[in-house]
C-alpha positions as CSV (number, residue, x, y, z in Angstrom):
1,M,112.6,105.2,118.1
2,S,111.6,107.6,120.9
3,G,113.2,111.0,121.2
4,L,113.9,111.5,117.5
5,I,112.3,114.5,115.7
6,P,111.6,114.6,112.0
7,V,114.1,116.3,109.6
8,A,111.6,118.9,108.6
9,E,110.8,119.8,112.2
10,A,114.5,120.0,113.0
11,L,115.1,122.4,110.2
12,A,112.0,124.5,111.1
13,R,113.2,124.8,114.7
14,I,116.7,125.8,113.7
15,L,115.4,128.5,111.3
16,A,112.9,129.7,113.9
17,S,115.8,130.2,116.3
18,V,117.5,132.6,113.9
19,A,116.8,136.1,115.4
20,G,117.0,137.9,112.1
21,P,119.3,138.9,109.3
22,V,122.8,140.1,110.2
23,E,123.8,143.7,109.7
24,A,124.3,145.3,106.4
25,E,127.5,146.8,105.0
26,T,128.4,148.7,101.8
27,V,130.8,147.2,99.3
28,P,131.9,148.3,95.8
29,V,129.9,146.6,93.1
30,A,133.1,144.9,91.9
31,E,133.4,143.1,95.2
32,G,129.8,142.0,95.4
33,A,130.1,138.5,93.9
34,G,128.5,135.9,96.2
35,R,127.1,138.5,98.6
36,V,123.4,138.8,99.6
37,L,121.6,142.0,98.8
38,A,120.4,143.8,102.0
39,A,117.8,146.1,100.4
40,D,115.8,146.2,97.2
41,L,117.7,147.6,94.3
42,A,116.1,150.0,91.8
43,A,117.5,151.4,88.5
44,R,119.2,154.8,88.8
45,R,119.2,155.3,85.1
46,T,117.4,154.1,81.9
47,Q,118.8,151.4,79.7
48,P,119.3,152.0,76.9
49,P,119.3,155.8,77.6
50,F,118.5,156.5,74.0
51,P,117.0,154.7,71.0
52,A,119.8,152.4,69.8
53,S,120.5,150.4,66.7
54,A,120.3,146.6,67.1
55,M,122.2,146.0,63.9
56,D,124.9,147.5,61.6
57,G,123.3,149.4,58.8
58,Y,121.6,152.7,58.1
59,A,119.2,154.8,60.2
60,V,116.3,155.8,58.0
61,R,112.7,156.9,57.9
62,A,110.6,153.9,57.0
63,A,108.4,156.0,54.9
64,D,111.3,156.9,52.5
65,L,111.7,153.2,51.4
66,P,111.9,151.8,48.9
67,G,114.1,154.5,47.5
68,R,117.5,156.2,47.2
69,L,118.7,158.1,50.2
70,R,121.5,160.6,50.8
71,L,124.1,159.8,53.5
72,T,124.5,162.7,55.9
73,G,126.7,161.2,58.6
74,V,127.8,158.3,60.8
75,S,126.6,157.2,64.3
76,A,128.9,154.8,66.2
77,A,128.8,153.6,69.8
78,G,130.2,156.4,71.9
79,H,130.2,158.8,68.9
80,G,126.6,159.5,68.0
81,F,125.3,161.6,65.2
82,A,124.0,164.8,66.8
83,G,121.9,166.2,64.0
84,P,118.3,165.3,63.0
85,L,117.5,163.1,60.1
86,G,115.4,164.8,57.3
87,A,113.3,163.4,54.5
88,G,115.3,161.4,52.0
89,E,118.3,161.1,54.3
90,A,120.2,158.3,55.9
91,V,122.9,157.9,58.6
92,R,125.4,155.1,58.6
93,I,124.9,153.4,62.0
94,F,126.5,150.6,64.0
95,T,125.2,148.2,66.6
96,G,124.5,150.0,69.9
97,A,124.9,153.5,68.5
98,P,122.3,156.2,69.1
99,V,119.6,156.5,66.5
100,P,119.3,160.1,65.2
101,S,116.1,162.0,65.9
102,G,113.8,161.7,63.0
103,A,114.9,158.1,62.1
104,D,112.4,155.4,63.0
105,A,114.0,152.2,61.6
106,I,117.3,150.5,60.7
107,L,118.0,149.4,57.2
108,I,120.5,146.5,57.8
109,Q,123.6,146.6,55.5
110,E,122.8,143.2,54.0
111,N,119.6,144.7,52.5
112,A,121.2,147.9,51.3
113,T,123.3,149.0,48.3
114,A,125.7,151.8,49.1
115,G,127.3,154.2,46.7
116,D,129.3,157.4,46.8
117,G,127.3,159.4,49.3
118,F,124.1,157.4,48.8
119,V,122.4,154.3,49.9
120,E,119.3,152.6,48.4
121,S,117.0,149.7,48.9
122,A,114.3,148.2,46.7
123,E,112.4,146.7,49.7
124,P,110.0,148.5,52.0
125,L,110.8,148.7,55.7
126,E,108.5,148.7,58.7
127,T,108.7,151.3,61.4
128,G,110.7,150.3,64.4
129,R,112.6,147.5,62.6
130,F,116.0,146.7,64.3
131,L,115.5,149.7,66.6
132,R,115.8,149.4,70.4
133,R,113.6,152.0,72.1
134,A,114.9,153.9,75.1
135,G,114.2,152.0,78.3
136,L,113.7,148.7,76.5
137,D,115.8,146.9,79.2
138,F,114.7,149.0,82.2
139,S,113.8,152.6,83.2
140,E,115.0,154.8,86.0
141,G,113.2,153.8,89.2
142,E,112.3,150.3,88.0
143,P,112.9,147.5,90.6
144,L,115.9,145.4,89.5
145,I,116.9,143.0,92.3
146,A,115.1,142.0,95.5
147,A,116.6,142.0,98.9
148,G,117.8,138.5,99.9
149,E,119.0,137.7,96.4
150,T,122.6,136.4,96.0
151,L,124.7,138.6,93.7
152,D,126.0,136.3,90.9
153,A,127.4,137.4,87.6
154,R,124.1,138.2,86.0
155,R,122.8,140.2,88.9
156,L,126.1,142.1,89.3
157,A,126.0,143.1,85.7
158,L,122.4,144.3,86.1
159,A,123.3,146.3,89.2
160,A,126.2,148.0,87.4
161,A,124.2,148.7,84.3
162,G,121.5,150.2,86.6
163,G,123.9,152.8,87.8
164,H,125.1,151.4,91.1
165,G,128.8,151.7,92.0
166,S,128.3,150.3,95.5
167,L,125.8,147.9,97.1
168,S,124.3,147.4,100.5
169,V,124.8,143.7,101.3
170,R,124.6,141.5,104.4
171,R,127.9,141.1,106.2
172,R,129.2,137.6,106.0
173,V,127.9,135.2,108.7
174,R,130.6,134.3,111.2
175,V,130.8,130.5,111.6
176,A,133.1,129.1,114.3
177,I,134.0,125.5,113.6
178,V,135.3,123.3,116.5
179,A,136.4,119.8,115.9
180,T,136.6,117.5,118.9
181,G,138.3,114.3,119.7
182,D,141.6,112.8,120.9
183,E,141.7,110.6,117.8
184,L,142.1,113.6,115.4
185,V,145.2,115.1,113.9
186,A,145.4,118.0,111.5
187,P,145.7,117.4,107.7
188,G,149.3,117.0,106.8
189,E,150.3,115.5,110.2
190,T,151.1,111.8,110.6
191,P,148.5,110.1,112.8
192,E,149.4,107.5,115.4
193,W,148.2,104.0,115.0
194,D,144.9,104.8,116.8
195,Q,144.3,108.2,115.2
196,I,142.8,109.6,112.0
197,V,143.1,112.8,110.0
198,A,140.5,115.5,110.7
199,S,138.6,116.2,107.5
200,N,135.2,117.5,108.7
201,S,136.5,121.0,109.5
202,L,137.6,121.5,105.9
203,A,134.3,120.3,104.5
204,L,132.2,122.5,106.8
205,S,134.4,125.5,106.1
206,A,133.9,125.0,102.4
207,L,130.1,124.6,102.9
208,A,129.9,127.7,105.1
209,R,132.0,129.8,102.7
210,A,129.9,128.8,99.7
211,A,126.7,129.6,101.6
212,G,127.9,133.1,102.3
213,G,129.6,132.5,105.7
214,E,133.0,133.4,107.0
215,P,134.3,130.3,108.6
216,V,136.8,130.5,111.5
217,D,138.5,127.2,112.3
218,F,139.1,126.8,116.1
219,G,141.2,123.7,115.4
220,I,141.0,120.4,117.2
221,V,140.0,120.4,120.9
222,R,140.8,117.3,122.9
223,D,138.3,115.3,124.9
224,D,138.6,117.4,128.0
225,R,135.6,119.2,129.4
226,A,137.5,122.3,130.6
227,A,139.3,122.6,127.2
228,L,136.0,122.3,125.3
229,S,134.3,124.8,127.6
230,G,137.1,127.2,126.9
231,A,136.9,126.8,123.2
232,F,133.1,127.4,123.2
233,R,133.5,130.4,125.4
234,R,136.0,132.0,123.0
235,A,133.8,131.3,120.0
236,R,130.8,132.9,121.8
237,D,132.8,135.9,123.0
238,T,134.3,136.7,119.6
239,G,130.9,137.5,118.0
240,T,130.2,134.2,116.4
241,D,126.9,133.9,114.7
242,I,126.9,130.1,114.4
243,L,129.0,127.7,116.4
244,V,129.4,124.3,114.7
245,T,130.8,121.5,116.7
246,L,132.1,118.4,115.1
247,G,131.9,115.1,117.0
248,G,131.4,114.4,120.7
249,A,127.7,115.0,120.7
250,S,126.6,111.4,121.2
251,V,126.2,109.4,124.4
252,G,129.6,107.8,124.9
253,D,131.9,108.3,127.9
254,H,134.1,110.6,125.8
255,D,131.3,112.6,124.2
256,L,131.6,115.7,126.3
257,V,130.4,118.4,123.9
258,Q,126.9,118.8,125.3
259,A,128.1,118.9,128.9
260,A,130.8,121.5,128.1
261,L,128.3,123.6,126.3
262,G,126.0,123.3,129.3
263,D,128.8,124.7,131.4
264,E,128.7,127.8,129.3
265,G,125.0,128.2,129.5
266,L,123.7,126.3,126.5
267,E,119.9,126.5,126.0
268,L,119.3,123.1,124.3
269,G,116.8,123.2,121.5
270,F,116.8,119.5,120.6
271,W,119.1,116.5,120.3
272,R,118.8,113.6,117.9
273,V,116.9,113.6,114.6
274,A,115.2,110.8,112.7
275,L,117.9,110.9,110.0
276,R,120.4,108.6,108.4
277,P,123.2,109.5,108.4
278,G,123.3,112.1,111.2
279,K,121.0,111.0,114.1
280,P,123.0,112.6,116.9
281,L,122.4,116.2,115.7
282,M,122.2,118.9,118.4
283,H,120.7,122.4,118.3
284,G,120.6,125.2,120.8
285,R,121.7,128.7,121.7
286,L,124.7,130.0,123.6
287,G,123.7,133.5,124.3
288,S,123.2,135.2,120.9
289,T,125.1,132.4,119.2
290,L,123.3,129.6,117.3
291,V,124.8,126.2,118.1
292,I,124.6,123.2,115.7
293,G,126.4,120.1,116.9
294,L,127.2,117.7,114.1
295,P,128.1,114.1,114.3
296,G,131.7,113.1,114.0
297,N,131.4,110.6,111.2
298,P,132.5,112.4,108.0
299,V,129.5,111.7,105.8
300,S,127.1,112.4,108.6
301,S,128.8,115.7,109.3
302,I,128.7,116.8,105.7
303,V,125.1,115.7,105.1
304,C,123.9,117.5,108.2
305,G,126.0,120.5,107.2
306,L,124.1,120.6,103.9
307,L,120.7,120.0,105.4
308,F,121.0,122.3,108.5
309,V,124.0,124.6,108.6
310,V,123.7,125.9,105.1
311,P,120.0,126.9,105.6
312,A,120.9,128.6,108.9
313,I,123.6,130.7,107.2
314,R,121.2,131.6,104.4
315,A,118.5,132.6,107.0
316,L,121.0,134.9,108.8
317,L,121.7,136.5,105.4
318,G,118.0,137.3,104.9
319,D,117.5,134.7,102.1
320,P,113.7,134.2,102.0
321,A,114.2,130.8,100.5
322,A,116.6,129.6,103.2
323,G,114.5,126.6,104.1
324,A,113.3,125.7,100.6
325,D,113.3,122.1,99.4
326,R,116.4,121.6,97.3
327,S,115.4,118.2,96.1
328,E,114.3,117.4,92.5
329,P,112.5,114.5,90.9
330,A,114.4,111.5,89.6
331,T,113.9,107.8,88.8
332,L,115.1,105.0,90.9
333,G,117.8,102.9,89.3
334,R,117.5,99.7,91.4
335,D,115.1,98.0,93.8
336,L,115.2,99.2,97.5
337,P,113.7,97.6,100.6
338,E,111.2,99.2,102.9
339,N,112.7,102.1,104.9
340,D,112.5,102.3,108.7
341,E,111.5,105.3,110.9
342,R,114.5,107.5,109.8
343,A,114.7,109.6,106.7
344,D,117.5,108.2,104.6
345,Y,120.0,110.2,102.4
346,L,121.6,107.6,100.3
347,R,124.7,108.4,98.3
348,A,124.0,107.7,94.6
349,S,125.4,108.1,91.1
350,L,123.2,109.5,88.2
351,D,122.5,108.6,84.6
352,T,121.3,111.7,82.8
353,A,119.9,112.4,79.4
354,P,118.3,115.6,78.0
355,D,114.9,113.9,77.3
356,R,114.3,112.2,80.7
357,L,114.6,112.5,84.4
358,P,117.9,111.5,85.9
359,V,118.2,107.9,87.1
360,A,119.6,107.5,90.6
361,H,121.7,104.4,91.4
362,P,122.3,104.2,95.2
363,E,125.7,103.0,96.2
364,S,125.7,99.5,97.7
365,R,127.8,100.7,100.7
366,Q,126.3,103.5,102.7
367,D,128.4,103.5,105.9
368,S,128.6,107.1,107.3
369,S,132.4,106.9,107.7
370,M,133.1,106.3,104.0
371,L,134.2,109.5,102.3
372,A,135.3,107.7,99.1
373,V,131.7,106.7,98.5
374,L,130.5,110.3,99.0
375,G,133.4,111.6,96.9
376,R,132.3,109.6,93.8
377,S,128.6,110.1,94.3
378,E,126.6,112.7,92.4
379,A,123.5,113.0,94.5
380,L,121.8,112.2,97.7
381,L,118.7,109.9,97.2
382,V,116.1,111.1,99.7
383,R,113.9,108.4,101.2
384,P,111.1,109.4,103.7
385,P,110.6,107.5,106.9
386,H,108.6,104.3,106.5
387,E,108.7,104.4,102.7
388,P,107.6,101.1,101.3
389,A,109.8,98.9,99.2
390,R,110.4,100.4,95.7
391,K,111.2,98.9,92.4
392,A,113.7,100.2,89.8
393,G,111.9,102.8,87.7
394,A,109.8,104.2,90.5
395,P,109.8,108.0,91.1
396,C,112.2,109.3,93.8
397,R,113.7,112.6,94.9
398,I,117.4,113.6,94.9
399,I,119.7,116.4,96.0
400,R,122.4,117.0,93.5
401,L,125.8,117.3,95.2
402,D,127.4,119.4,92.4
403,R,124.8,122.1,93.3
404,A,125.1,121.8,97.0
405,L,128.5,120.7,98.2
406,V,130.6,123.5,96.7
């Protein structure tokens, strides 16, 4: 099938056309969820900043046990015992509280007998027991999070604990989405007998937002070359980082997207990929704007959005793993015939168990217009070009949709 380029080459060429990460901006740490860090982050403080107790009990000197010790005070979180601990003394202590100077172990309350002003234990205690040293978690100046990492709950907690009230992050990537076609009506409208409801824009907006983009829906543009040129011009002139077109990129009489983009100065990178679904994929640049033209069939549009638009957004955010393979091993659930020259992304359900690889069961119907099949599928079963016939039980690769189409 001449003129088709492999999926891996298409992705590499799209990522190579990304000029570099978008600019950085500063946001409060409380607003950092989902953002991508623009610079390496180091600790501004030591955690814990003092030796702390890991358990409720008594701060003691290990050398004093076994024995009977005199209670001289209490150390609680936020209310530490300021004085030193002398020989034969103990301080009542609670989890997270500072350990008094002179103490080198924690006698947990389950192993202690407390009386009026005294505590005792018949068992020896090793030095350092149940005691968290200062800097156990991290020390001031220690690297915490690398640039390009996405700030999720765990990384935000780490940044805050490390003393950061604000963070330098990449601004959101501006993604213009233009749906094309006389056959489309907006969701909620009643289509005529020869029309359908436009769904691709919603799906691509969700993909873009989850990847760290800021989608801007330019609505539905009719099959008119001048109207399409105008929409593309507006998208380019409003600082769009990625222009995603939906439909109209094939070779029919009403497929005017490529011509209209050419009117505005498109530098075409490639058109058509050895991929099913999604062969009529287009890539190029419109000035500083990256252009990705997706097919109009809903499943093709979503699969191509996952394979190409999401990595492009991640690359613009400075993610070093933008082009990483997101597939994982699985086992084939039924026999499959030999594949042709296109990489195949089959919608599939999964059987999972803790002690084995997931088993992928491809849907019997794989038409690229069928959203219901995609909606109930759990994964894309990835078949390389020219793969020979496979039997059930053979190894395969899948992309889980619950980790990708969010």
